[in-house]
DOPA-825777 format. One record per atom (N, C-alpha, C, O, CB): x, y, z. Coordinates in steps of 0.02 Angstrom, whole numbers, padded with zeros to 5 digits, always signed. Atoms other than C-alpha are relative to their C-alpha. Last residue first. Glycine has a CB too. Example, Ala and Ser with C-alpha at 12.3 -4.5 7.8 and 13.67 -1.06 7.14 Angstrom:
-00042-00059-00003+00684-00053+00357-00039+00055+00037-00014+00110+00045+00020+00023-00071+00045-00059+00000+00615-00225+00390+00045+00060+00000+00097+00059+00033-00050+00001+00062
END
This chain:
+00062+00025-00024-01515-00253-00079-00057+00041-00022-00114+00026-00005+00000-00004+00072+00013+00065+00026-01357-00230-00181-00066-00026+00023-00093-00073-00008+00053-00046+00019+00026-00006+00068-01357-00041-00152-00016-00067-00029-00055-00070-00077+00048+00036-00044+00071-00020-00004-01346-00069+00038-00029+00007-00073-00089-00001-00083-00007+00068+00040+00038+00061-00017-01181-00164+00012-00074+00015-00002-00113-00026-00026+00018-00026+00070-00003+00046+00055-01105-00016-00079-00040-00062+00014-00074-00087-00032+00070-00018-00015+00043-00029+00055-01160+00102+00056-00006-00045-00059-00061-00056-00086+00028+00066-00025+00070+00009-00022-01086-00011+00191-00049+00028-00050-00103+00000-00062-00011+00032+00067+00016+00070+00007-00920-00018+00096-00072-00015+00018-00105-00054-00017+00046-00040+00042+00006+00012+00073-00919+00171+00078-00019-00075-00010-00063-00091-00050+00068+00018-00039+00061-00026+00020-00953+00188+00266-00012-00012-00075-00068-00028-00095-00002+00072+00017+00055+00047-00023-00811+00070+00302-00069+00024-00018-00112-00016-00035+00003-00010+00077-00001+00061+00039-00696+00172+00193-00050-00053+00020-00078-00089-00021+00066-00029+00003+00031-00018+00064-00751+00329+00283+00000-00059-00046-00051-00073-00078+00036+00058-00034+00074-00003-00009-00710+00250+00448-00035+00017-00062-00087-00012-00075-00020+00049+00052+00024+00071-00010-00536+00198+00388-00076+00000+00010-00112-00042-00018+00034-00033+00063+00002+00032+00067-00505+00376+00317-00028-00072+00008-00068-00095-00034+00072-00002-00034+00055-00026+00037-00553+00450+00486-00007-00030-00069-00062-00044-00091+00006+00072-00006+00062+00027-00026-00437+00334+00577-00063+00024-00035-00110-00014-00046-00004+00018+00071+00003+00074+00020-00294+00373+00458-00063-00030+00030-00096-00069-00004+00065-00042+00026+00020+00001+00068-00328+00560+00486-00009-00073-00026-00057-00090-00061+00052+00039-00042+00071-00024+00005-00322+00544+00674-00026-00005-00072-00082-00029-00084-00007+00075+00024+00042+00054-00025-00161+00436+00665-00075+00019-00003-00118-00022-00020+00021-00017+00072+00002+00053+00049-00081+00565+00547-00045-00055+00026-00086-00082-00011+00072-00026-00015+00042-00023+00057-00126+00712+00663-00009-00058-00051-00064-00069-00076+00032+00063-00037+00068-00002-00029-00052+00622+00811-00050+00019-00055-00102-00012-00063-00005+00051+00061+00026+00069-00010+00105+00574+00710-00075+00000+00028-00115-00041+00009+00049-00039+00051-00004+00015-00070+00135+00753+00649-00034-00067+00009-00086-00080-00021-00034+00055+00045+00057-00014-00040+00139+00752+00459+00011-00025+00072+00037-00080+00083-00062-00031-00032+00035-00053+00039+00293+00763+00346-00064+00022+00040-00083+00081+00040-00019-00027-00074+00005-00064-00036+00399+00666+00470-00034+00055-00035-00025+00113-00014+00066+00024+00017-00057-00045+00022+00459+00526+00363-00006+00068+00028+00034+00113+00012+00003+00005-00075-00070+00029-00009+00359+00393+00453+00055+00044-00018+00109+00040+00012+00010-00061-00039-00013+00003-00069+00200+00500+00463+00072-00024+00015+00109+00005+00054-00051-00045+00033-00013-00069-00024+00203+00543+00281+00015+00005+00072+00054+00047+00093-00058+00044-00015-00066-00024+00025+00221+00359+00240+00018+00070+00026+00072+00082+00053+00001+00002-00076-00048+00036-00036+00073+00307+00348+00072+00019-00016+00116+00024+00027-00011-00070-00011-00001-00029-00066-00028+00448+00274+00050-00038+00042+00087-00007+00080-00071-00001+00032-00038-00060+00004+00018+00390+00099+00007+00036+00067+00057+00068+00082-00029+00045-00050-00068+00018+00010-00046+00217+00136+00045+00061+00001+00098+00059+00032+00007-00037-00064-00024+00026-00063-00207+00288+00207+00072-00021-00004+00111-00008+00042-00043-00059+00022-00013-00055-00046-00226+00395+00052+00024-00026+00065+00071+00003+00093-00062+00042+00009-00058-00036+00022-00209+00247-00063+00019+00055+00048+00077+00063+00065-00010+00028-00069-00056+00044-00017-00334+00146+00037+00066+00032-00021+00116+00027+00015-00009-00070-00033-00010-00004-00073-00454+00292+00027+00056-00042+00021+00095-00021+00064-00063-00021+00038-00033-00062-00014-00427+00305-00162+00011+00006+00076+00063+00030+00097-00041+00060-00027-00071+00007+00020-00467+00120-00179+00038+00064+00016+00094+00060+00040+00005-00016-00075-00030+00042-00050-00628+00146-00080+00077-00010-00015+00119-00010+00030-00037-00068+00004-00011-00043-00058-00675+00289-00196+00034-00038+00055+00077-00009+00089-00065+00027+00025-00060-00045+00018-00647+00173-00347+00015+00045+00061+00073+00055+00079-00017+00047-00068-00061+00043-00004-00760+00043-00261+00061+00042-00018+00114+00036+00013-00005-00064-00049-00015+00007-00070-00892+00180-00238+00064-00043+00012+00103-00029+00057-00060-00032+00036-00034-00059-00022-00879+00223-00420+00014-00002+00075+00063+00026+00098-00040+00062-00018-00067-00002+00031-00916+00044-00472+00038+00061+00026+00097+00057+00042-00006+00002-00078-00046+00044-00038-01061+00037-00351+00067+00001-00024+00113-00001+00017-00022-00068+00000-00011-00031-00066-01141+00192-00427+00048-00043+00040+00095-00019+00071-00066+00010+00039-00050-00052+00013-01120+00116-00603+00018+00033+00070+00077+00046+00084-00029+00055-00052-00065+00031+00014-01207-00042-00545+00052+00051-00011+00108+00042+00013-00003-00045-00060-00026+00022-00062-01347+00056-00464+00069-00031-00011+00115-00023+00029-00047-00049+00034+00008+00070-00024-01383+00135-00630+00035-00010+00067+00084+00024+00083+00028-00050-00052+00071+00027+00007-01417+00316-00685-00008-00068+00034-00061-00081+00064-00018-00006-00076+00007+00048+00055-01255+00400-00623-00071-00032-00001-00106-00031+00050+00053-00056+00006+00037-00034+00053-01267+00551-00507-00009-00044-00060-00042-00024-00108+00036+00064-00021+00068-00014-00023-01222+00448-00355-00041+00031-00055-00102+00022-00057+00001+00045+00060+00043+00059+00000-01072+00378-00445-00070+00013+00020-00116-00016-00009+00026-00051+00044+00008+00022+00069-01001+00551-00485-00043-00063-00003-00090-00066-00043+00068-00012-00033+00045-00044+00033-01027+00612-00307-00015-00022-00073-00073-00023-00093+00029+00069+00001+00066+00013-00029-00947+00459-00226-00051+00046-00037-00105+00022-00054+00001+00014+00079+00028+00064+00027-00808+00472-00351-00065-00016+00030-00109-00043-00004+00048-00058+00011+00017-00012+00068-00778+00657-00306-00029-00062-00034-00074-00057-00075+00061+00025-00035+00066-00027+00004-00790+00623-00120-00021+00012-00077-00080+00012-00095-00003+00066+00042+00050+00035-00040-00644+00501-00127-00069+00030-00010-00113-00004-00036+00019+00001+00074+00026+00054+00040-00541+00579-00270-00056-00038+00037-00103-00063+00005+00056-00046-00019+00053-00032+00041-00510+00739-00172-00038-00055-00041-00097-00048-00055+00032+00054-00049+00051-00028-00048-00410+00640-00041-00061+00029-00039-00118+00016-00021+00032+00057+00046+00035+00060-00029-00316+00539-00171-00057+00026+00042-00113+00001+00037+00049-00046+00043+00035+00031+00053-00268+00699-00267-00044-00060+00025-00102-00067+00007+00049-00023-00052+00056-00043+00011-00219+00787-00106-00043-00027-00058-00104-00020-00056+00023+00070-00014+00047+00001-00057-00108+00642-00058-00061+00041-00012-00116+00017+00002+00033+00023+00061+00031+00066-00003-00024+00624-00227-00053-00004+00054-00107-00030+00042+00051-00052+00010+00044+00005+00056+00007+00811-00239-00034-00067-00004-00094-00069-00020+00036+00014-00062+00054-00044-00013+00083+00822-00065-00054-00005-00054-00114-00008-00039+00025+00070+00006+00043+00035-00049+00190+00672-00101-00060+00040+00013-00115+00012+00016+00036-00014+00065+00021+00061+00031+00263+00756-00258-00052-00042+00046-00105-00064+00025+00063-00042-00017+00059-00015+00043+00268+00930-00178-00027-00066-00038-00086-00070-00056+00020+00056-00054-00005+00059+00046+00379+00877-00037-00059+00004-00043-00112-00023-00027+00003-00069+00038-00047-00020+00054+00384+01056+00038+00012-00061-00049+00041-00052-00102+00070+00025+00031-00042+00060+00022+00233+01027+00152+00041+00023-00062+00014+00053-00108-00049-00067-00019-00070-00022-00002+00174+01190+00232+00048-00053-00028+00109-00048-00022+00021+00018+00071-00010-00068+00025-00009+01172+00184+00073+00021-00001+00094+00061-00044-00040+00048+00041-00056-00003+00044-00004+00982+00205+00017+00069-00025+00059+00077-00070-00014-00044-00057-00056+00034-00029-00116+00964+00358+00063+00008-00041+00118+00007-00014-00016-00073+00008-00024-00042-00055-00235+01097+00288+00064-00033+00030+00113+00002+00042-00056+00009+00056-00029-00060+00025-00251+01009+00122+00030+00041+00054+00085+00067+00048-00050+00039-00038-00061+00018+00031-00281+00845+00212+00039+00060-00029+00100+00067-00020-00014-00049-00053-00049+00009-00052-00411+00925+00320+00066-00021-00026+00117+00002+00000-00023-00050+00048-00019-00066-00027-00504+00992+00170+00053-00007+00055+00100+00032+00058-00063+00037+00028-00043-00029+00052-00504+00819+00090+00025+00069+00021+00083+00087+00009-00039+00005-00067-00063+00032-00003-00572+00747+00253+00050+00029-00051+00109+00039-00036-00008-00073-00010-00037-00031-00058-00712+00873+00255+00067-00030+00006+00114+00007+00021-00038-00010+00067-00017-00071+00021-00761+00814+00083+00036+00035+00055+00087+00067+00043-00064+00042-00018-00060+00004+00044-00749+00631+00142+00021+00070-00027+00080+00083-00036-00015-00048-00060-00061+00017-00039-00865+00670+00287+00063-00004-00042+00116+00019-00022-00010-00065+00037-00017-00059-00043-00995+00757+00180+00064-00013+00040+00107+00030+00044-00059+00016+00048-00025-00053+00046-00990+00621+00044+00020+00060+00044+00072+00090+00032-00054+00020-00055-00068+00020+00018-01007+00484+00178+00031+00049-00048+00093+00056-00048-00001-00069-00031-00050-00013-00056-01152+00577+00253+00069-00016-00019+00116+00020-00002-00016-00039+00061-00035+00059-00023-01246+00575+00087+00051+00018+00053+00096+00058+00041+00034-00035-00059+00039+00025-00059-01366+00725+00061+00035-00060+00032+00015-00079+00087-00071-00020-00022-00013-00043-00058-01239+00814-00051-00036-00021+00061-00018+00000+00116-00018+00069-00015-00059+00024-00036-01247+00665-00169+00016+00043+00062+00047+00020+00110+00060-00001-00046-00063-00007+00040-01420+00712-00220+00058-00023+00045+00049-00039+00103+00012+00076-00026+00016-00040+00056-01603+00684-00166+00065+00013-00046+00060+00013-00107-00030+00068+00025-00040-00062+00000-01571+00540-00054-00017+00038-00063-00030+00009-00116+00079-00016+00004+00034-00057+00030-01668+00384-00005+00043+00063+00007+00063+00082+00062-00069+00010+00031-00043-00060-00011-01582+00219+00022-00032+00055-00035-00039+00053-00096+00072-00010-00023
END
């Protein structure tokens, strides 16, 4: 895997765009607690990818990737809840859930590639 910095990683780019989409989807949300949890989880994904990529060892990078995957799972759960209680439109929620799932798979693949 060759990259100059975390900004070169497609998974970082997609997860950063996802964080922006989450902020946009929740801009009118009055449930500040859930909004805060969701935006924190969304921002945590690219942030942990970036932090891990800048670490010295592959082992540390892998650890941060697993943290990013955990944040992705947290965000997916929150999206399901937000959909069920009507905070996010169902179509938007499904699209965001799909994107988070794909990003999670990309993180898993990147973590596997570090082991080889």
